[in-house]
C-alpha positions, -999 to 999 in steps of 0.1 A, spaced: -325 376 33 -341 346 17 -316 346 -11 -288 345 14 -303 315 32 -307 297 -1 -271 304 -10 -260 292 23 -280 260 21 -268 253 -14 -231 257 -3 -238 233 26 -255 209 3 -226 211 -21 -200 205 5 -219 175 20 -225 159 -14 -192 166 -31 -170 143 -10 -191 112 -14 -195 119 -51 -157 123 -56 -152 92 -36 -176 71 -57 -161 84 -89 -127 74 -76 -139 39 -67 -157 34 -99 -125 43 -118 -106 15 -100 -133 -10 -107 -134 1 -143 -96 -3 -146 -98 -39 -132 -125 -49 -157 -109 -34 -188 -79 -48 -205 -46 -32 -193 -22 -14 -216 8 -36 -225 32 -17 -201 9 -21 -171 4 -57 -180 41 -63 -182 47 -46 -149 21 -67 -131 34 -99 -147 69 -91 -135 56 -84 -99 36 -117 -99 67 -135 -112 89 -121 -85 62 -129 -59 62 -166 -69 100 -168 -71 103 -152 -36 78 -177 -22 98 -206 -36 132 -192 -25 119 -183 10 133 -148 7 147 -122 -16 153 -134 -52 188 -134 -66 203 -121 -34 240 -131 -31 261 -137 0 269 -100 2 232 -92 8 229 -119 35 261 -107 52 248 -71 52 214 -82 65 229 -102 94 252 -72 103 222 -48 103 201 -71 125 230 -75 149 234 -38 151 197 -33 157 196 -60 183 224 -44 202 207 -10 200 171 -22 208 175 -54 227 168 -90 220 139 -104 199 130 -112 163 135 -80 144 122 -94 111 86 -97 124 61 -70 134 58 -67 172 28 -80 189 11 -56 214 -8 -69 245 -31 -43 262 -42 -53 296 
């Protein structure tokens, strides 16, 4: 009887402790990755993402998008406005709860 209660308490303790421990290990792995030097492939990937981000901010939209892209985008927006009504479809809607 006492052994069963001890085993039951140990399983409860294990389940209560295991989730925070796994979460802390996961967070510490992320922090550790940010502090150590990245491998060359990861560094190249992040550099390209940052480069695209600066180019898109300078261009004010997608980088290296030709007239075909803009035409397709305008057609898609017109089709969506016909289907769902007027409004700016490029922005997230604002909800007002009263």
